N, C-alpha and C positions, 0 to 999 in steps of 0.2 A: 519212333519219336516225332517225326513230322506230322503224323496223324493226330497226335495230342495237340499240337499247336493249331491245326485246322479246326478241331472240335472246340478248342478254347475260343478262337476268334469267332466262330459261328455261334457262340453262346451256349453250346451244348454241355460245357463243363464249367462248374463254379471255380472261383480262384482257389479255394481250399482243395477241391478234388484235383484240379490241374497241378497244384504244387505237390500233392501227395503222389500222383501218378508220375510226375517228372522225377521225383526222388527215387521212386521204385525202379524206373527205367534206367536212371543213372547208376544205381547200385548194381543192377543186373549187367550193365555194360562193363563194370569194373571187375567182374568175376571171370576167372578161367576155371577149368575143371579142377585145378588143384590150388588155386590161390584167390584171395579176395584183395584186390589192390587198394591201397590207401592213396588215392590220387590227389587228396587235398592236404596231405601232410605238410607240404611246404608252407601253405597258408597258415597253418597252426603253429608249426615248430621251426620254421625257417629253413628246412632242408627236406627235399623230396625223399620219398621211399626209395631205397636202393635194394638191389638183389644180392643176397648172400649166396654165392654160387656153390659153396661146399655142400655136398649132400644132395644137390639137385642134378637131374639128368640134363644133358645138353638141350634136349627138346623142351623141357620145362623152362630153362633159362631163356631160350629163344622166344617162346610164347609170352612169358612175362615181360621180357625186354621190349618186344614189339608193342604190347599193350600199354606199358608205361610211356613209351615213346609217342604213341598215338594220343594218349590222354594229356601228357605234360609237355610234349615237344622235346623231352630229354629223358635219358635213362642211364643208369650206372649199375654195373654188376661187378662185385668183388669176389675174390677167392675162386676164380674160375680155373678149371683144368684146361690144358692145351686143347683137348678135344672140344670142349665147350667154346673156347675162343674161336676155333676154326669154324664151328657150326654157326656162331654169331656172325662171323665175317662173311660167310656164304649167304646167310639169310638177310643180313643188313649190310650191304657192301660199304656204306659210308661209316660204319662203326670204327672207332679207334680202339686199338688194343695195346696192352703192355704185357707181353708174355711173362717176363720175369716176375712182375707183381701180380699176375693173374687178373688183370683189370680189363674191362670193356666199357666204353662210354660213348655217348653221342649227345650233343647239345645243339638243337636247331633253333633255340631261342636267342635272338639277337639282342645283346645288351652290352653297354659299356662296362669296363672293369669296375668292380665295386671298391669303395674306399677302404684303405687298410691293407697291410701286407704281412705275410707270414714268412718266417724263416724256418726251414726244415733242416735239422742237423742230424747227421747219421755218424755214429761213432766209427763204424768200419764198413767196408764194402759188403760184408755179409749181411748187413742190416738194410741194404738198399731196397729189397722188395717191400718191406714195411714202410720205409721212408717214402718211397714212390707212391704207395697206396695213399699216404697222407697228403702228399704234394698234389697228386692228380685229383683227389677228391676236392681239395680246396680250389684248384683251377677249374674243375667242373662247376663249382658253386660261383665262379666269377671273380675270385680273389687273386691278386698277383702273389707269386711265390718266389722266394730265393732259396736255392739249394746249397747247402754246405755239407759236403760228404767227406768221409774218412778223416774226421777231426777228433778222434777219441783221445782219452786222457793218457794213453800210453806214449803219445807224442804231443804233449800239452802245447808245444809251440805252434802246432797246426791250428788249434783253436784260437790261441792268442793272436795269431797272424790275421784272423778273419773277424776278430771281435768288434772292431769299429763298424763293419758292415752289419754284423748280427744285431748290434745295438740300435740300428735304425728301424728294425721290425716292430710291429705292433703286437705280435704274439710269436712265441718260439715253441716249436715242437722238437724235442730232443729224443732221438731213438738210439737205444743201446742195448747190447746183450752183455755177456760175461757177468761182471759184478754190478753193471748199471750205474757207473759213477758219473757219466757225462751230465745228466740233468742237474745234479747237485752242484757241480762246478759252475755250470751255466747260470743256475739260479742265484749264485753269489756274485755274478758279474753283470747282470742285466736287470732292468726294472720292469720289463714287459712280462706279461703272464707266461709262465713256462709250463708246458704240458709234456710229461714224461711218458715214453712208450718203451716198456721192456720187451726185448725180443727173445726168442728161444734159441739164440745163437750162444754156443759155449760148450765146454767139455762136461763130463758126467755130473760133477757137483753143481753145475748150473741148474740142474733139474728142469730142463726145457724152458728156461726163462723165469722160474720161481725165484732163483737167487737175485736176478736183476729186479724183479718186482718187489721183493722184500727190501732190497737196498734202496729203491726209489721211494717206497713208502716210509722209510726211516731216514730220508735225506736230511742232512744237517741244514740245508738252505730251506727256510720256511716258505710256505705258500705255494709249493709246487703241486700241480694237479697230476695224478697218475691214472692211466687207463690200463686196460687188461693186456695181457701178453700178446704181442704181435698185432695189436689193434690199431693200426694206422688210420683206418677209417673212422673209428670212434674219436681218436685224437683230433682229426680234421674237423669233424662235426662240432666238437667242443670249441675248436678255434673259430668256426663259423659263428657260433653263438656269441663269442667274445667280440669278434669283429663287427657283428651286426649292431652292437650297442656302442661302438666306438664313437659314432657321431654324437652320442648323448654325453660323452665325457669332455667335450670341448665347448668353450664359450668364446664369443667374439667381442672385441672391444674396438670401437671406431677411434682412430688416432689421426692427428693432422697429417701424418705421413701415409695413411691408408689403414687397412685392416690388419690388426695384429692377432695372431692365433694364441690362444691360451689353453692350458689343460688344467684339470682339477687334480691336486695332489691327494694323498690319502686322508688328509684332514679337511678337504673341501676348499682349500685355498687355491686361488687361480695363479698358475705359473705361466710365464711367457714361454711359448713353444717356438723355438727358432730352428729346430732341426728335427731329429728323431725323438723318440720317447725319452731318451736318456739325456737330452740336451740340458745343460745347466741353466739355472735361473739367472738371467742377466738384467733384472729390473734394477733401476736406480733407487 
């Protein structure tokens, strides 16, 4: 690639030929023997390409992870086996891993926390691998996360005891197996967007998460978003899309006492925002 720049500066390449050659060289650099990396996905879609580790060998994951890290300054791999996590740790000593969730990630890009906060709810301890996949994916993207674990409906007081904290979040991800009731209950108690994640936790008639999935799709609380079974990563990326447009949902009004924050309600009316998303309207 340096040779291309030298020829262009020397006038041996036209601008059009230089651009075409640069694109071809960049595309070649993004290829491995078994993958073509989408290194500009974050520019287009708001979240970089991640590695789905299931079905890949440890060597493949290591190669792709290194290439994404080199191109983007960060890389994330989900659904990795213990052997793959160990191989990544050996090849990239700085990589962070979460064995229970099968995650490996490294972000060398220095940036302040992004505006907006997500609440991650897990009905039971058995749902934690999926809940952590969602939480870590959001943290990888730069968003603050609050975790609320083991607050399923079998002990509804556990959810109610944390409700005030949950209501301050800008988006809520609710993870549950069994009959999948948690998101429907939460959806009736908060005004933030709720993303439901069914898990494959449960006895025989749960059908590896199908019962929870169907329960969430038929939730009585309107407006809940449902992702695929065990798809904590997909829920997190959906939350990223919501949080990225959060700044467009607020308007500012100058007041003699300073700046007041307002949010737009569902009908386009500005409401004073004094606390979390669920704060009441206190205008005179």
